[in-house]
C-alpha positions, 0 to 999 in steps of 0.5 A: 456328186460323189466320184466313183472308183471301180475295183477292176479285179472282180469285173471285166475278167475276160479282158486284159488287166491293164485294159480295164483301166482305160475301160474304167475311164470310158465308163465315167469313173475317176479312179480304179483300185485292185488287190495286191499291187506287187504283182502288177507292173507299177510303172505301166499302171502309173502311165495308163492311169495318168494317160486317162486322168485317173487316180489309183484309190486303193490296194490291199497289202501283199498276201492279205489272207496270209498276214493279218493285223492279229499277226506279230508286228514284224510280219505286218510291217514287212508286208506293209513296207513291201507293199508300200514301194509298189504303191508309191510307183503307181501313185496309190495312197491307200492300203487295206489290211485285213484284221484276221480271223477270230482267235479268242473268246475274250476280246484281247484280239482287238488289243492286238490289232490297236497295238499294231496299227499304232506301230504302223502309223510311223510306217504309214507317215514315212511312206505317205500312205493311209492304212484302212481297216474293213469290217466284213461280214462273217455270215456269207463270205468270210466266215471266221473273220474277227472285225465284222461290225462297224462299230468295233472298227470305229472303237479301233480307229478311235483307240489308234487316234491317227489320221493315218488309220481310217475305215473302208465302209463297205455297205455290202458287208455292213447291210448283212451284219447290221443294216441301218446304213445311213445313220451307221456311217453318218455318225462316224463319217470322219473315220471313213475315207473310202466306201465300197458297195455291192448288191445284197444279197449276191454281191452282184450289180448294185441295182439287183439288191435290197438297198437303193444306193442312190439314196445312200450316196445322197446321204453320203454327199450331205455329210461333206464326205469328199472320198471315193465311192468304190464300186466292187461287185461280181457281174451276174451278166456274161457281158461285163461291159453291159453290166457296168454301163447299167450299174453306172447308169443307175447310180447316176440316176435319181431314185425319185424320177418315177414319181417325177 
């Protein structure tokens, strides 16, 4: 069974940030993730997670919308260095960096991203972390982003050809841009080390949209994948605890229960 990770930024927003860590453990999550680690008390995060036997699965690079992979390398490297120090203090092994907005009609941007990632592999090895790219949708949430197809992401990772660079496969974004989810990730599962999920449309509770994530999760399990399945959604309920309980119950149920 896939282990669940919860992004505690968009959920439980009426609760103190640090209390959300324990709440995630109470609801059966094995890991938590969040955005900029440099604005958090790393020692406190580490203590809380350890006390609840939770992992810190993923963080974003500091200033993720300000410095992206199409920026000059010294800027990106500086962001990685600063973020990696906080990640080390809280035991987080994985960093996410946005590819950046589309800047050219010619596909030269891919070359810049590949070159920056190749140079970043040395920093990743030095700090003992893995750097992730994530294709996002450019139709609804992040208009103007360059990296909006998983096939482009897989091409980039294959060109970098280093185990310190992998993909977050966000099924919400992928469904909006491409569909064909199961075949799409199965053919390149070795290049994926984290999944994200939310309902389409709306990025709400996972049981509200057009994807049956229970079937998708079983397909992921069948590939032999051993990373986390990240729950990253914006509750539609005023009661976030009720929302979270129902999401977990849904993900742990069988899609075939109704038919026996």
